[in-house]
C-alpha positions as CSV (number, residue, x, y, z in Angstrom):
1,X,22.2,-1.7,-0.2
2,X,21.0,-5.1,-1.3
3,X,18.1,-5.4,-3.8
4,X,14.7,-5.3,-2.0
5,X,13.1,-8.6,-2.8
6,X,10.0,-10.2,-1.4
7,X,8.3,-13.5,-2.3
8,X,6.2,-13.3,-5.5
9,X,3.2,-14.9,-3.8
10,X,2.0,-15.2,-0.2
11,X,-1.2,-16.7,1.3
12,X,-2.9,-15.4,4.3
13,X,-6.1,-16.8,5.9
14,X,-8.4,-15.5,3.3
15,X,-6.2,-13.8,0.7
16,X,-3.4,-14.4,-1.9
17,X,-1.0,-11.6,-2.2
18,X,0.8,-11.8,-5.6
19,X,3.0,-9.6,-7.7
20,X,0.8,-7.7,-10.2
21,X,1.2,-8.3,-13.9
22,X,-0.2,-6.8,-17.1
23,X,-2.8,-9.6,-17.1
24,X,-4.3,-7.9,-14.0
25,X,-4.7,-4.5,-15.7
26,X,-8.5,-4.7,-16.2
27,X,-9.1,-5.8,-12.6
28,X,-6.9,-2.9,-11.3
29,X,-8.4,-0.4,-13.7
30,X,-11.8,-1.3,-12.2
31,X,-10.8,0.3,-8.9
32,X,-7.9,2.6,-9.8
33,X,-10.3,4.5,-12.1
34,X,-12.7,5.3,-9.3
35,X,-12.3,8.7,-7.6
36,X,-13.3,7.3,-4.2
37,X,-10.3,4.9,-4.4
38,X,-7.7,7.0,-6.2
39,X,-8.0,10.4,-4.5
40,X,-7.8,9.1,-0.9
41,X,-4.8,7.1,-2.1
42,X,-3.1,10.2,-3.4
43,X,-3.4,9.8,-7.2
44,X,-6.0,11.0,-9.8
45,X,-8.2,8.3,-11.3
46,X,-6.7,6.2,-14.0
47,X,-8.3,7.4,-17.3
48,X,-7.9,4.4,-19.6
49,X,-7.1,0.7,-19.5
50,X,-4.1,1.6,-21.7
51,X,-2.8,3.9,-19.0
52,X,-3.0,1.2,-16.4
53,X,-1.2,-1.2,-18.8
54,X,1.6,1.4,-19.3
55,X,1.9,1.9,-15.5
56,X,2.2,-1.9,-14.9
57,X,4.7,-2.4,-17.8
58,X,6.8,0.7,-17.4
59,X,6.2,3.1,-14.5
60,X,5.9,0.6,-11.7
61,X,8.9,-1.6,-12.5
62,X,11.1,1.4,-13.4
63,X,10.3,3.2,-10.1
64,X,10.9,0.0,-8.2
65,X,14.3,-0.5,-9.8
66,X,15.4,3.1,-9.5
67,X,14.3,3.4,-5.8
68,X,15.2,-0.3,-4.9
69,X,11.6,-1.1,-3.9
70,X,10.1,-4.5,-3.7
71,X,7.4,-5.2,-6.3
72,X,4.4,-5.1,-4.1
73,X,1.2,-7.1,-4.3
74,X,-2.2,-7.4,-5.8
75,X,-4.7,-8.5,-3.2
76,X,-6.8,-11.5,-4.4
77,X,-9.5,-13.2,-2.4
78,X,-8.8,-17.0,-2.3
79,X,-10.8,-19.1,-4.7
80,X,-10.8,-16.2,-7.2
81,X,-8.1,-14.8,-9.5
82,X,-9.4,-11.2,-9.4
83,X,-7.1,-8.5,-8.1
84,X,-9.4,-6.4,-5.8
85,X,-6.7,-4.1,-4.3
86,X,-3.0,-3.6,-3.8
87,X,-0.6,-3.2,-0.9
88,X,3.1,-2.2,-1.4
89,X,6.0,0.0,-0.4
90,X,5.8,2.8,-3.0
91,X,8.5,5.1,-1.4
92,X,11.9,4.8,0.2
93,X,12.6,7.4,2.8
94,X,16.0,5.9,4.0
95,X,17.9,2.7,3.4
96,X,15.8,1.0,6.1
97,X,12.6,3.1,6.1
98,X,9.8,2.3,3.6
99,X,6.3,3.8,3.3
100,X,3.4,1.4,3.0
101,X,0.4,2.1,0.8
102,X,-2.8,0.2,0.0
103,X,-5.9,0.5,-2.2
104,X,-9.1,-1.6,-2.4
105,X,-12.1,-1.9,-4.6
106,X,-15.1,-0.3,-2.8
107,X,-17.1,-3.6,-3.2
108,X,-14.7,-5.1,-0.7
109,X,-14.5,-2.3,1.9
110,X,-15.3,-3.2,5.5
111,X,-14.4,-6.8,5.3
112,X,-11.0,-6.6,6.9
113,X,-9.0,-7.3,3.8
114,X,-6.6,-4.3,4.0
115,X,-5.7,-5.0,7.6
116,X,-5.1,-8.7,6.7
117,X,-2.9,-7.8,3.7
118,X,-1.1,-5.0,5.5
119,X,-0.3,-7.2,8.5
120,X,1.5,-9.6,6.3
121,X,3.4,-6.9,4.3
122,X,4.4,-5.1,7.5
123,X,5.8,-8.4,8.9
124,X,7.7,-9.0,5.6
125,X,9.1,-5.5,5.8
126,X,10.6,-6.0,9.2
127,X,11.6,-9.7,9.0
128,X,12.6,-10.1,5.3
129,X,13.7,-6.6,4.4
130,X,15.3,-5.7,7.7
131,X,13.4,-2.4,8.0
132,X,13.9,-0.2,11.0
133,X,10.7,1.7,10.4
134,X,7.6,1.7,8.2
135,X,5.8,5.0,7.5
136,X,2.2,5.5,6.4
137,X,0.9,8.8,5.0
138,X,-2.8,9.6,4.6
139,X,-5.0,12.6,4.3
140,X,-6.8,13.9,7.4
141,X,-10.2,13.0,5.8
142,X,-9.2,9.4,5.2
143,X,-10.6,7.9,8.4
144,X,-10.3,4.3,7.2
145,X,-6.5,4.6,6.7
146,X,-6.1,6.3,10.1
147,X,-7.9,3.3,11.7
148,X,-5.6,0.9,9.9
149,X,-2.6,2.8,11.1
150,X,-3.8,2.9,14.7
151,X,-4.8,-0.8,14.6
152,X,-1.2,-1.7,13.9
153,X,0.4,0.5,16.5
154,X,1.5,3.3,14.2
155,X,2.2,6.6,15.9
156,X,1.1,9.9,14.4
157,X,4.4,11.7,14.0
158,X,3.4,14.7,11.9
159,X,0.4,16.6,10.8
160,X,1.2,18.8,7.8
161,X,-1.6,21.3,7.9
162,X,-3.5,22.5,4.7
163,X,-1.5,20.4,2.2
164,X,-3.1,19.9,-1.2
165,X,-4.6,16.5,-1.9
166,X,-4.7,14.8,-5.3
167,X,-7.7,16.9,-6.3
168,X,-6.0,20.1,-5.2
169,X,-8.2,20.5,-2.1
170,X,-6.7,21.7,1.1
171,X,-6.5,19.1,3.9
172,X,-4.1,17.9,6.5
173,X,-1.6,15.3,5.6
174,X,-0.9,12.8,8.3
175,X,2.4,10.9,8.6
176,X,2.5,7.8,10.9
177,X,5.4,5.7,11.8
178,X,6.0,2.2,13.2
179,X,9.4,1.2,14.6
180,X,10.4,-2.4,14.4
181,X,10.7,-2.7,18.2
182,X,7.2,-1.3,18.6
183,X,5.9,-3.9,16.0
184,X,7.7,-6.7,17.9
185,X,6.1,-5.8,21.1
186,X,2.6,-5.4,19.5
187,X,2.8,-8.7,17.6
188,X,3.9,-10.6,20.7
189,X,1.5,-8.9,23.0
């Protein structure tokens, strides 16, 4: 399997997607420390800025290397240099199947930034990484993520009933999938 590599920087209509660095730690901590962001994304709130720095310096690059994952991106609104969210492939399920994930600071919710960033990363996954399928997992109470999945033509493939979320609460876990051939039809349609 070849090394999963993506461009370090991409521009969309309103956004710059760029590889996150330690210099972005404060910006990322601003939203990764918020329960309303972290719990729906499947992780507990980041406790300290030092924890975020450690994650960016060690945990993220080591995981990406070990699982052959591309670096992923910080979401930046053009004309700024502030990371307001992230979009990446945090899990490999098969050689040609990755899972997409995203987070966004609540100050920027409802402005279409996650769909804009996700659309770009999904296209890169299929075109640049040669993926056969992209999966998306979210909790049943995360209506926004369900909307993003449906908007891009993902199909609900499984509902794992009464899973535990990052807070230990019981809720359904939803697993969506998008095949390359479905994406090609949707993007051309």
